[in-house]
N, C-alpha and C positions, 0 to 999 in steps of 0.2 A: 135435664136432667129431672129435677125435685118434681115438673111438669108429667112425664112421663109417668114416674113412680107415684103420682096419684091416680092418673087415670087408668094405669094399668093392672097396679097392683096397690092397691086399697091397704090393704093390712099389712104393708111390711113397714119395718122399724129404717128410720135414719142408717144406721148399721149397713143396709145393704147398699148403697152407693155408695161409702165408703172400703166397701169389699170389692164393690165395681173398678173403683178408683187405683185400689193398690194392690190389685191381683197381676198384676204386668199385663193387663187385656188393652189397656189404652192409654196413652201417652199423652202429656202435655204436648201441643203443637207453638208457632209463633204465630201475632197478630197475621192474620190474611186479609184484611182488609185494606183499605183506600192508603196511603203514606202520608196524607195531609189531614188525617182525622189527629185529633191532638191528644194526646197521652192518659190525659184525664177520663177521657170517652173510652179508652183503649181496654181500661181496667175495671168497665163494669162488669155485669156476670157475661155480657155478651161476647165481651173482649177477651175471657180466659177461657180457651178453645183445647177440646182433647177428641183425641180421633183415634183411632181402632188402630192397633197395629195389621201390618199387613195382612190380608186374608181374611180377618178375625169379622168383618163385616157380610164381607158372601158368606162366611162359612154360618151365622148367622142365619143370613137370610133366604139361606137352602134350609134351614131347620124350621120357618117359622111358614103359617099358612098367607100366602098374598093378604089375604084379609085381615089380617093380623097390621101387615107391614103397611097396607093402603090406611088403616085407620089411626095406626101410628104416626104417618107421616101429614095426616090431615092435619092430627089436632098439633103438633110439632111447628107446621108450615102454619096454618093459624095463628099462631102463637108469635111465632118471629116474624113473621111479615106486617101483623097488626102493628108492630112494633118499629118495623123499619116503614112502615107506610107514614105520607106526612098529608095533612090535609082532613080534611071531614068526611071521606070513604076510606076504609082500613083494606087494603089490600086482601083477598082470601086466597086460598087453595086452588078453589074452582075456579078465580078466576087466572089464574097461574094454569092449571090444567089445558083452560082455553085458548093458554098461548096469546092471551091480550099484551099487547108490547107495554104497558104501564107496571103489571105484575112482575113480565119476565124482568123488566128495568130493576125494578126494587128488590127481587131474589137476588140480583147477579150484583146488588151493593153490598152483597157479604159472603164474599169468595164462597168460604169454609160450607155455609148453608147449602149454597147456591152447588157445590159435587157433590155433597153428600149426595142431597134431593139428585140429583142427575144420576146419579148410582143405583140409588132404590128405585126410580122411576125405571131405568132399565130392566133391572129386577123384577118387575110387577107385569111389563106389559112392553114388546117391540112397537106399538104405537105409539107411546112415547117417546121414540127416538130422537124425531126432531126435535123435541123442546129438549130431550136431554145435551143434545149440541147444542142447544143454545145457552143453558145456564150452565157449562162443565167446561170452563176456560182452559181447563187443561189437555181439553180435546182438538179439532179443526181449528177453531177460532182464533187459539192462541199459541198452542204448541208445550210442550216440555220445556222450561226454561232451567237454567242454573246460573252461576255466575263464575264470570271469568277472572284470570289471575288478576287482573285491574281491578273487580270490583264491580263492573257492568254488568248489564242483562248477559248472558248466551246460551245459543238454544243447545240442552243435551245432545239432544241431536248432531252431532258433530262433525259425521263422515257422512255415508251415504242416507238421503231423507230419508225415514220413516214413511209409510204413507201415511193418508189421513186416515182413521178410524172409520170403517162402515157403519153402517147398523147390524147388527147381530140377530141371528135367529137362531133362537133350538140351543143357544152354546151356553148359560147358564151354568151349567152342571161344570161344563169344561175350563171355566175361567174361575170357579169356586176353588176346583183341583188344581189349579195351576196357582192359586193366591196358598194354598196350604204348602204347596212345594216348594215355592220360593223364598224359602228361608234360608238364610244364610245360618249353620251351625257351628258351633265353636268345635275346632278339633277332641279330640279326649282325653290329651295332655295337656289342653290349656294353653298351649304354644301355635301359635298361628292359627290359621282359619278351617274351615271345612268349604267350599264353593257348591253352589247346590247348582249341578247340572241336569237340565231337562230340557227332553225332546218332544216337541210333537210332533206325531208323523199320520199324514193320511197321504191320499193317492195325488196326483196335481189336479188343482180347482178346485179343492174341495173347501178351501179358505184358513187355513191356516197362518196367514198373513195377517188377513185380517183377524185373526181370534189374536195374534202377539202382538198388534196396532192395537186394539183395543184394552190388553193390556196392559202397557205403557202409558194409555192414556192415563187409566183408572190408577195405577201404582207408582206413575215413574216418578211422583213428587215424595214417595218415599225412600227414592235412592239418593245418594248424593251426586251422584254423575248417572248420565245412561248412554250409550251408544249403540245404534242402529246399523248394523253391514248385512248388505244382499249378495245374494254369489255372486261369487267373480268379483265381487268389489277390494276395495285394497286393504290390504293384510295391515300395513303398517299403522292403522288406525285401531288397531286390536292387539297392541305390546302391552303387554304387563307394565312396564316401566309410565307407555304414557297415562293409562287409565289410572296407576297410581296417585300421579301426578294429578290429575283433573278430581280424584276424590280425596287428596289432601286439600287442594283447592275451594273444595265444598265445605269440607269439615271448618277448614280456618272460616269458613263465611256463617258458619252456625247450622250447616244441613246435615245428616244424615253421615256418617263415613262408610258407606258402603257401596257398589256399583251394579249396573245390569248392561249385559252388552247380550242384545239380538242378534241370532245370525241367520236372516233369513234365507231359506231353500239352499243348506250344505248340506255335506255328506260328511263321513267321519274322519276324512283324511284333509278337509278344509277347516279344521278346526285349530286353532294354535297350539302348539302341545304345552306352552305354562301360560300360567293367569296368575292375576295380583293376589296376594298375600292378603289382601283383606279382602272382610265378607262382601259377599256379592255373589251375584244368577246371571246364569248363562242360559239363556234361553234357546233353543235352536227349534227351527224350523224345517221340516225335511220327510221327502217321499222315499226314504230309506227306511228299514224299519228294525235293520241288526246292527246296533249299537253295544259296545264295548261296556265294561264298567269304569268308572262313577256313574255312567249316564243313566237316568230313569226315563225310560220310554211312558208319555202318554198318548193315545191314538185319539183321533179326531173324530166322531162316528157321524155318519151320513147323517145330511140333514134327513127327518122326517119327512112323509108326503104331504105333511098338513102346511110342515114349515116351507117347503119346498114351493108351496103355491102358493102361501101368504109372500114369499118373495118375488115370485112373477108377477101376483098382481097386486102387488106392492107398488110396482114399477113402471105396470101397465096394468091400471084400476079396470078400464074396460075391456080385459080380457074376462072372457067367461070360466068360471070355473072350471067344466067341463077338458075345455080346452087346454086351460092350464094345468089340470092333471095329467092330460094326454103327453104335453110337451114335456114336463119334468117329467114323467115318466120315461120318457125315450133316452133325457137326457142325465138319465139315472140319480137327477135329484144333486147333480153338481153345484155349489153356487155360480163359480164363476161358468160356466156352459149357460147357468139361466140367465145370468145376465145379459149376456150378450143376445141371447134369444129375445131376451127383454127389448133389448135395441134393433134389432129387427123386426121383432112385431111394431114399434112405438113408431117406426117408419113409417111402415103403412097402413096405419090408423088402429090396429087392432080387433079389428073387422074377425066375420067368422071367415070371412074366406081368407085374410092373410094367416091367420090360424091354420087353416088347412093346406095353405100352400107353403106354409112353415113345416106341419109336420111330413109333407109330399116330399120335401127336399131334403128329411131326416130319413127316409125312408118308410116313412110307419102311412098305416092306412089313411088317408083325412077324410075317410063319410061319417057324417055327423053319426054320434051312437056309438062307434065301432070302440070296441074295447081297446084299452092302452096295449102299445107295442113293446115288446122285450126292450129293457135296456141298451143301446148303443154299447157295443163290448170298449168302445174308447170315444164317447161324445165330443172332448176336446177339438178333434183335428177337424171332425165336420160343420158343428159349429163356427168355428176362425174360418174354414173357408168359403163359405154363404158370408160369413160378414165382411172377408175382405173383399169377395168378388163387388158386395154391394159398397163399400166403401170407392173400390176403383169405378164403381161404376158415377157414383154421386160425387165423389170428391179427387178428380183426376190430378188435382194441385197437392195431394198427398202423397201420392205414388215415389218420387224421393224418397221422401224419409221414410217411407216402410220399406225401399228398399234397400236404404241405408242401414234401419236399426235391424236389420235382416243380416247382413254381413258384419255387426258389431260384434264382441264380446257381450258375455253376459250380466256385467254388471250396469250400473245407471250411467245413464250418456247425459252431459251436462247440457245445458241448451245452452250454453258460448259454444259448442261443438255445430249446434245445430243451424246458427243462424249465419254461419262460412257453406252451409251445403245446400238450403233452399235458394231460387230465386226470387226477385221480386222486394218487395217491401218488407215489411214487419208483420205489416194486417194478413198478408197472406201467410207467411210463417204461422201465426197466431189461431190461422182459421184452419190450416193442416192439422196444427197438433191439437186444436179442439176437437174438428172431427174424428179423427183418433181414440182421445179420450171419449167421447162421447159412446164410441162404438164398444169401448172397455177394451182396446187392443192396448193401450197403453196407459201407465198411469205417470203422472206430474204429481210431483213432492209438493207440501205443502206451500214451499215459496215459490214454485212454477222454477224454480230454479235447474234442478234434474228430471232427467225421464226414464221411467223403467219399461221395456217392453215384456211383457210377460212373455215366457219360456216357449209354449204353446204356439204365438202366434209367429214368434223368430224361426220356429221350423216349419209350420205353415206358408210363410213366403219363403221360403227358400225352397220350398218342392215345387212353388210355381218360376223359380227364377233359372233361366238357363247359365250356361257359364259366360257367356259374352255378357250378360245385363251385370251379374254377381260380379266380377270382373270390372266393369264401369262405374258400377257404385263402389266396390273399392278403391279406385283411382279416385273419385271424387271424396271419398272418405281420407284418402292421406293428401289430398291438397287442402282440405279442412282442418286438418292436423296441421299441420306447416303454420296456417292460418291464425289459428283460435292458441297453437303454443307462441307464437311472438305476440299476440295483442294481449294474453297472459304476462308475460313475460316483460312485457316493457310498460306495463300499466302500473307494477310493482313489482318487480325484482322476481322474487319467486317466493312472496305473497307469504310469510310467515308470522303477520300482527296483525290488528286492528280488525275492525267490522267487516269492511270493505275486503282487505286484504285473506282474510277468515275465507271469504266465499272465493274468493281466486285460487287460494292454496285447495279447497276442495277439487272445484272443478279439473282443477291442475292431477288432484289426487285418483280422481274420476277416470281421467284420460288413460292411464295404464294400463288396466285390463284390456283394455282393445287396441292395443299396438299391434299384436300378434296376428288378432285377427281379420284386421284389413292389412295385411302384409308388408304391413311399415318397418319391421325389421328385414325384409330379404328388398325391399325397394333401394336401388344403387342411385336413387336422384341426391346431389348431396342434402339440400334443404330440407328432405324427408331423414336423412340421417343426423344432420343437425339437428332436429327438432328431438329424437330419440335419446341423443347425447344430453340434450336439454332437457330430459325427463329423467333421464340418469340424474344427472346431477341436481336436480329438484327433489330426489329422493334422498340422497345423502344430504342436502341441507336440513331437510325434514327431520334427520337424526335415523333413517331408515336403511341400516347398510344391507343389510341381508334382501329388503325390496328391489334394492339399487344393485346390488349384485347377482343376484338372480335376473333380470331384465338385461344387461352387461352382456351374461352367459349366453345368453340366448342371441342376442343381437351379435358377440362375436361367431356366434357357429354357422355365420351365415357372412360377415361381412369377410373373414380371415385376420389373420395375424397383418398382414402388408398395410391393412387401411388404416390413414393419417389419425383417424378416430377413432380406431381399434386399440390403438398401445394406450390411449387415455385409459378407456375402458376396461383394458386388462388391468391398468394398476384399482380400479376400482375391486373387480375381480378377489386381487389379489391381498386385498387390503384386510387388517384384522378388525374385527368389529369391537372397537373400543375408543373414549373419546379421544379428540387428535387423532386418530388413524385413518379418517374417514376419507381423506383425498392425499394418497400419497404418492400419487404421479402429478400434480402439478394441477391444474384448475380446468376443469372440460371449458369447452367453449360455449357459448353460451347458447340461448336457446335460437337466436338468429342466425349461428353460425361466426358469428364476428370475433370470438373471441374475450374473455371478459375476468376479472377477479369471482 
């Protein structure tokens, strides 16, 4: 800070630093370096760390010229990298920007410096995104981490997996706007807190999910606990009590007593009616524009033509600017449609001929020099159809997986379920998933444990499935459900504790939103009904009686009161939602139908 003051504000007095430090803009943060560094070394000037409060850095970056930001970053980086370097040749900021491995390693040795540098580089230009991802340990390489009840590491993303933060173009202003809005506000009376309720709205495929993921990657460490749930995900992990307990554990471990809940792709009726009483932020992405108070709606603007061209040419560098502009205009500058189009162009070598063929397939004039065609009214279905046709032709092994994803519910799908569906060995399964991922049809979680299919892709696949094919996919899904539930149950009971068990619990929870879609609630097969009963028992054991009651009611509507397992489900429906009343009618049979405690 003294270095910057001397270089940028040469005539200022030392009291200026005092004003910066004690006006509430910054706060001291814990040591962010390796745990094996001696205590005395942590207490050097470099070991006393300060950071801006959430949103302040983004606001300041949006108010200064990029040349000023670059000059200051260069000054600080050369100083810090020189101190961190060993040997005769100190590492410089120029070497870091060139992504020399030694420079990146040196920068990452001081996590706080690396994280801030990554954030400023993203503000300067999207061409630094690759370097920023290498520097930012909170991003795709490491994820957001918290502390479990036992004190060990535990991912904040404890529910449906947060997608890997993607490179963003032309979104700095939106991120700064979200950062300013996402500040927990104390209640007027001083009792309780007021939660920041933020809704980011745009048409499907505009990139609201990517913006929310980037917000979490950049600001997740400012919260005591972070949760991410997608549309159709299990609501049990949004329960206020569950969130408050997680925040209290985080606070006991020395982290902020705040929470961040991201609900991706939801409607107003999907939001839980109650939220934790602790200060926190609810960040929602949606295609619905009408939200009641106290939700504050922020609109994500469409990409500018220059940004959408940059996105296309960044994914397909050999694509000529005129073709890129015409494709981007035809696809209405939608990031998801452009990403899918880039996959089609890359498969064909991205020549002028492949560009012309794509334009013709999209109903535009492919003649060189022709003016850009009017945007398609709904470009996502058009480009989805083209990509699905290409995948069916080149990757027939992925067809069963696509059919299954089309008939499942809207929530993320555990890979544990898919392994019971695809024929062949694990290598075949991975190849099929890889083909769908490269085509931007699905998005794996950072740990590859969950798979999310894009809603537009699900709708497009269903349009091309006749009744027989759809029924066959549902039968396959029900058989996989029985095998998956049995495997998860026999591995660790209901999976409520421990690292591996936490993963099984997440997989079990993710199955709930798919039961109705695949016909599990109307199937008369005893093994399928036992699996449904086991899922109700799992939800009861997790303490989510509301979700267990909802599932039991839906099953009973189809089974009737005469079904033997229905008697036990009826007990769950009539249970009082309080501790000790979750199992009023005796124990449900276990997941294999054999009965158990």
